[in-house]
C-alpha positions, -999 to 999 in steps of 0.1 A, spaced: 660 276 310 653 235 314 674 210 308 671 176 293 696 146 284 690 125 251 696 85 255 688 65 223 694 28 237 707 38 271 734 55 256 737 99 263 735 109 229 734 147 235 721 175 258 692 195 253 684 228 267 649 246 261 648 284 273 615 297 256 617 296 220 652 286 218 665 251 218 703 246 223 720 211 221 756 194 230 759 164 209 777 129 215 803 129 185 806 97 178 841 99 163 858 111 199 825 93 219 829 131 236 800 158 240 804 186 215 803 222 228 766 235 228 749 252 203 714 261 187 696 236 171 693 243 137 666 235 115 687 208 92 699 194 124 661 194 136 649 172 110 678 148 110 671 139 147 636 138 140 640 111 116 666 94 138 651 93 171 615 101 161 613 129 186 599 167 172 622 190 195 599 222 183 568 202 198 590 189 235 597 232 233 559 235 231 548 208 255 573 224 282 558 252 280 524 242 285 534 213 312 505 226 334 479 206 309 496 175 321 478 175 356 478 144 372 436 150 378 437 155 341 436 121 322 431 136 288 452 165 273 445 181 237 471 202 223 467 218 188 447 188 173 473 163 194 463 142 221 478 124 253 460 96 272 472 87 309 459 55 329 480 64 357 482 102 359 520 106 357 525 87 320 506 104 292 507 86 261 503 102 224 473 85 208 466 89 167 502 88 155 532 70 145 560 71 165 545 86 199 559 115 219 546 102 255 552 124 284 563 116 320 552 140 348 563 142 383 550 171 408 532 188 380 565 193 362 575 172 327 603 153 336 608 131 305 597 123 271 596 87 256 590 76 222 590 40 213 598 25 177 602 -11 163 640 -15 171 650 16 191 635 37 220 647 72 229 641 90 260 650 126 266 649 131 307 657 159 331 693 148 345 690 127 376 656 115 369 667 88 347 653 62 372 620 70 371 623 59 331 631 25 315 668 40 317 671 25 352 672 -5 333 698 -1 314 719 11 344 713 -22 364 722 -44 329 751 -25 319 765 -6 351 798 19 346 797 10 309 825 22 283 813 42 252 837 38 221 844 60 198 837 52 159 862 45 132 855 58 98 835 29 79 854 12 52 840 -7 25 848 -38 14 835 -65 -21 830 -94 -3 832 -124 -26 804 -150 -30 810 -183 -45 801 -179 -81 824 -147 -83 798 -117 -76 810 -92 -52 789 -77 -25 793 -40 -14 800 -39 26 805 -11 49 826 -22 80 827 -3 110 851 -9 141 855 9 175 882 31 172 896 26 207 898 -14 205 919 -38 186 919 -75 186 893 -97 176 858 -87 181 822 -100 181 803 -89 146 768 -76 141 758 -82 108 733 -68 86 721 -77 53 697 -48 33 684 -43 -1 677 -4 8 713 7 7 739 -2 32 741 40 39 704 44 47 700 44 85 731 31 91 733 57 121 709 30 138 738 6 141 762 28 154 750 16 192 764 -15 184 797 -4 178 799 21 204 793 -9 228 821 -29 215 812 -47 183 823 -48 151 798 -39 124 793 -52 88 762 -37 71 762 -51 35 741 -44 3 719 -77 -9 733 -89 -43 721 -67 -71 713 -36 -47 729 -5 -43 767 -12 -50 767 -46 -49 772 -68 -82 751 -91 -96 711 -93 -106 683 -85 -83 661 -114 -72 645 -107 -38 650 -139 -19 667 -162 -42 701 -158 -32 697 -150 3 711 -187 19 747 -186 1 750 -152 -3 746 -153 39 769 -180 45 792 -168 22 792 -134 41 796 -152 75 827 -168 63 842 -136 52 836 -119 81 852 -151 103 881 -146 84 892 -112 90 916 -101 116 894 -82 136 865 -111 137 864 -131 169 844 -155 146 809 -149 169 783 -129 145 750 -123 154 724 -105 127 696 -84 135 669 -65 113 631 -62 105 611 -76 73 637 -84 48 664 -78 71 651 -105 95 644 -130 63 679 -129 57 687 -139 91 671 -170 86 682 -173 51 719 -173 66 709 -197 94 693 -224 69 729 -228 59 742 -239 93 770 -213 93 792 -226 124 798 -186 130 763 -176 131 753 -174 169 722 -152 174 694 -136 154 674 -109 165 646 -117 141 622 -85 135 591 -87 116 608 -116 95 597 -122 62 590 -165 51 585 -184 24 567 -176 -7 538 -195 -6 534 -196 29 543 -157 35 546 -134 3 544 -128 -22 523 -159 -34 506 -165 0 484 -197 -3 490 -199 -40 478 -165 -48 498 -135 -61 496 -110 -32 486 -73 -49 495 -57 -14 531 -62 -19 534 -40 -52 542 -8 -36 573 -25 -18 582 -41 -52 579 -8 -68 601 8 -41 631 -15 -51 623 -18 -88 650 3 -96 691 -7 -80 688 20 -56 658 21 -28 630 46 -42 603 50 -12 587 75 -29 572 52 -56 551 34 -32 531 63 -26 505 69 -55 471 80 -54 460 56 -89 467 24 -70 428 12 -81 441 16 -117 475 3 -114 463 -28 -100 437 -32 -128 462 -37 -153 463 -67 -172 481 -87 -183 496 -88 -153 534 -90 -172 529 -55 -182 517 -37 -146 554 -26 -140 558 -11 -181 525 8 -180 532 19 -140 564 27 -134 575 31 -176 601 4 -174 604 -32 -169 610 -50 -139 628 -82 -141 620 -100 -110 583 -90 -114 583 -105 -148 594 -138 -133 564 -133 -103 539 -128 -123 539 -158 -145 514 -187 -135 537 -217 -115 535 -240 -89 561 -240 -59 589 -252 -82 628 -246 -79 626 -210 -86 600 -205 -56 616 -236 -34 650 -217 -31 637 -189 -12 620 -208 15 644 -210 46 622 -228 64 622 -259 38 656 -253 32 669 -251 72 696 -279 80 684 -276 117 712 -256 130 698 -243 170 709 -208 163 696 -190 195 664 -167 181 653 -134 198 619 -134 177 597 -103 177 566 -98 153 527 -85 162 494 -97 153 491 -74 122 522 -79 107 524 -81 69 548 -110 71 535 -124 105 533 -158 83 571 -157 82 575 -154 120 549 -182 122 577 -204 102 606 -194 123 581 -202 156 579 -234 143 618 -239 137 625 -229 173 598 -250 191 619 -276 205 648 -252 209 664 -248 248 643 -219 267 672 -202 270 676 -201 234 645 -189 221 627 -158 229 594 -144 215 573 -112 217 546 -108 200 525 -74 204 497 -55 190 518 -44 165 516 -40 125 548 -46 103 563 -11 115 563 -27 149 565 -11 186 550 23 174 512 31 175 483 30 202 459 33 174 451 15 143 430 18 115 401 29 141 415 2 170 424 18 200 450 -5 224 455 5 259 486 25 270 508 -7 276 507 -19 242 542 -4 236 573 -15 250 602 3 262 626 -26 269 632 -42 234 664 -28 227 677 -35 261 667 -69 254 684 -69 220 717 -54 239 713 -87 264 710 -110 241 739 -100 217 760 -96 251 754 -133 260 754 -151 227 783 -130 211 800 -118 240 796 -153 261 787 -132 294 760 -148 314 734 -119 321 704 -137 330 689 -134 297 678 -168 295 657 -166 325 630 -141 306 600 -160 299 601 -179 266 571 -162 252 554 -130 260 525 -117 241 496 -93 242 460 -102 247 439 -75 228 403 -72 246 420 -79 280 450 -56 273 473 -74 290 511 -86 288 509 -124 292 540 -152 293 539 -188 280 565 -218 277 565 -221 239 541 -213 211 516 -225 203 505 -221 238 509 -257 254 479 -248 279 459 -239 253 427 -261 243 413 -266 209 382 -253 200 359 -266 174 331 -239 159 311 -256 131 295 -235 105 258 -236 100 227 -216 85 190 -219 70 209 -215 36 211 -176 37 245 -170 50 255 -141 24 262 -111 44 265 -102 84 223 -97 78 218 -135 75 211 -168 94 245 -181 95 260 -196 131 289 -208 147 284 -239 172 303 -259 193 285 -291 172 275 -294 138 243 -276 131 214 -295 111 197 -269 91 207 -262 51 233 -282 40 255 -252 25 258 -217 11 266 -207 -19 278 -172 -37 291 -157 -72 324 -146 -73 328 -121 -101 365 -113 -108 358 -80 -121 337 -72 -89 359 -81 -62 357 -79 -26 378 -55 -8 403 -60 16 406 -26 33 441 -11 35 458 17 23 486 6 -5 506 39 -1 510 28 37 527 -2 28 508 -22 54 484 -51 44 474 -72 77 463 -43 97 430 -44 118 396 -28 105 363 -24 108 346 -47 80 310 -41 91 301 -22 57 323 -48 38 301 -78 54 272 -68 34 282 -79 0 264 -110 -12 295 -128 -21 303 -125 17 291 -151 38 293 -145 74 288 -173 103 285 -158 138 286 -169 173 259 -159 197 270 -130 223 292 -145 247 282 -142 284 314 -149 297 348 -137 282 366 -160 255 404 -157 250 414 -174 220 452 -172 210 472 -189 183 464 -194 150 432 -209 135 427 -236 111 396 -238 87 383 -273 71 362 -263 48 343 -285 24 337 -265 -8 327 -269 -49 329 -247 -76 316 -248 -112 352 -233 -121 385 -248 -125 401 -231 -101 390 -203 -76 402 -186 -43 391 -186 -9 396 -162 17 391 -162 55 386 -135 80 381 -136 119 362 -110 136 353 -94 168 322 -82 165 312 -56 195 278 -49 207 272 -24 184 277 -47 155 311 -31 148 329 -62 128 369 -57 139 391 -83 120 420 -98 139 433 -128 114 427 -141 83 439 -170 55 436 -177 19 443 -206 -2 437 -213 -40 419 -243 -47 440 -254 -69 466 -260 -45 446 -276 -17 467 -306 -17 502 -292 -22 520 -264 -35 538 -281 -57 512 -294 -82 479 -280 -95 452 -297 -89 420 -282 -114 384 -290 -98 355 -304 -118 318 -292 -114 297 -313 -88 329 -327 -71 332 -320 -34 365 -308 -22 380 -305 11 402 -275 18 428 -267 47 436 -229 52 456 -220 82 454 -184 94 475 -157 109 485 -153 145 461 -136 173 450 -132 209 419 -115 213 396 -115 246 359 -113 232 342 -98 258 309 -105 271 283 -94 246 307 -97 220 303 -120 191 332 -142 168 324 -142 133 339 -162 103 335 -150 68 344 -168 37 345 -150 3 369 -155 -28 384 -123 -32 403 -95 -14 413 -67 -36 444 -46 -27 455 -79 -5 456 -103 -38 448 -104 -71 417 -118 -84 413 -150 -93 400 -152 -130 389 -188 -121 405 -199 -152 434 -223 -152 453 -190 -160 446 -181 -120 455 -147 -113 472 -141 -144 440 -146 -165 429 -119 -186 398 -134 -198 377 -144 -163 343 -160 -153 319 -156 -125 322 -191 -100 293 -202 -85 311 -214 -51 299 -234 -20 306 -237 9 290 -274 29 284 -279 63 262 -309 67 267 -338 90 284 -354 57 306 -320 52 313 -308 85 328 -275 77 346 -260 108 370 -234 120 395 -248 147 408 -221 176 431 -224 207 413 -211 234 432 -197 267 
């Protein structure tokens, strides 16, 4: 029999014994903070634990039986179609899967399993071997800590300033009285869904409030994503501070929409908000989604479908007819034809409009009153809300170093959970096992006011793809990075990657322009799986770049490694015979075999080249300067590799095709646009990068 202890965010949650095919479990009773008697692990309980801890206990039992495969001399293990790789002979990281079950061995025995996720890490370890894992750091950070029992949740209807009431569940430690620091979570997904993730805060002495945002689940009011969150966040913080169990010090935590509401609340400069843990946060509509660059992001339709009813319905994201759905016109008909019912907020979104009052209300960046609320910011290079994090980084740029901490990894929106992503393999150090430890140290300092040294952590930690290294910096953008301009040039045939488009450090004297025809009825593809609900993943664009409507400009092969870190800026001189069209850019890394992997992209509708607040249509024969800011990335272009930029006017799956008319993405009637990119001495189109 083998016995292991189960830890979640450093808390002992169970004791598990494995005896051949039998698995027995003693669990932490969260209401008494004591262990239950050992019993057989039922299928129902195993499924719950798999959802909560991300660990498959049946697989663990099998691996224990097969542990001889994980010998120190064997750097790759394959079992039943699953795969583990090791770089040091003692840690074997599971590949090709989300939420990997990583294995730690010692003296030929498995001593631990480790599963990272976006905001939580689970460790299953033989008793007495905890110090061989990240649990050693937990013990040092929280010596002799007491784990508190949790009181039963109580629902409150929290009044907003306009009379609407929002439903909130309050969790308190059962054995503590008096005023407690509070962790606030505001969610559109249902306050009961996944609430067990927040128990760990109550167990460490915090009050926890999980609130349904307006119009969702049990809350009153109309559901319009992002629209009410500044005011509702402000009112909720004031309500918490008035409660007898509240110390008046509140922190917020969560990812995506749960990150967005943090910055919305912070924009109000509410004095009770003392700390943020912002994970893959959504941003302003025209910078992030759904109107990035003035387009309409079709890639977020899977999410929009899932929140199209009062209750969260994730099953509505998974369809096999997304191609047909995204081609429904007019766009106003899309929800009813695809779902069978109207969706009021989508009706508001699918109307051609500038960045007017409706959209401006949702920009927490522009509405910020400048309060310097300590913020821990976590995101990844392939996060489809990455532009939201870019806005957050702008807001904290001038904060004291101890009040801003940034962690940027090679992760998608679902975060710290995959070593292999759409055919791109990262090193075994790509995932972190200390994120939740950093979370708790952050809240301990800013909510409990305990000095614990977290302020001395490097202000910025980031991962460079290609090198496979974690690095540190004092700020973002990297203060020491040098501006590198690469100018577009060709002999007039940059269409497709097989053409003659080049990138050079100085303007190239050759043909002064390249042109292509963009047909909205035949858009280029942004390569994603719509049902995955991840729209910024790295991908191989080698075949797509052979299209005639994609201009490709490529450097010579590098003789020395070149590391680029930050977002990029495109300055393009364009003309068109259409009144409006979109320009979509990508930056790719081309290896020795010609494989072209996307690392960053950006987009702008030509009508918004000067301002999102006012559309300005183009005239035939005129040349216009447009600026496009890309997503963030850090990539080392290795010797023999090339850097490529591509320019086109469509990205099927990412954004609805521009009709090339004044109706933009809503246009039913379309025209083919003849678009030209100028790159002469008079019109020096270029991309501006940040080189380390």
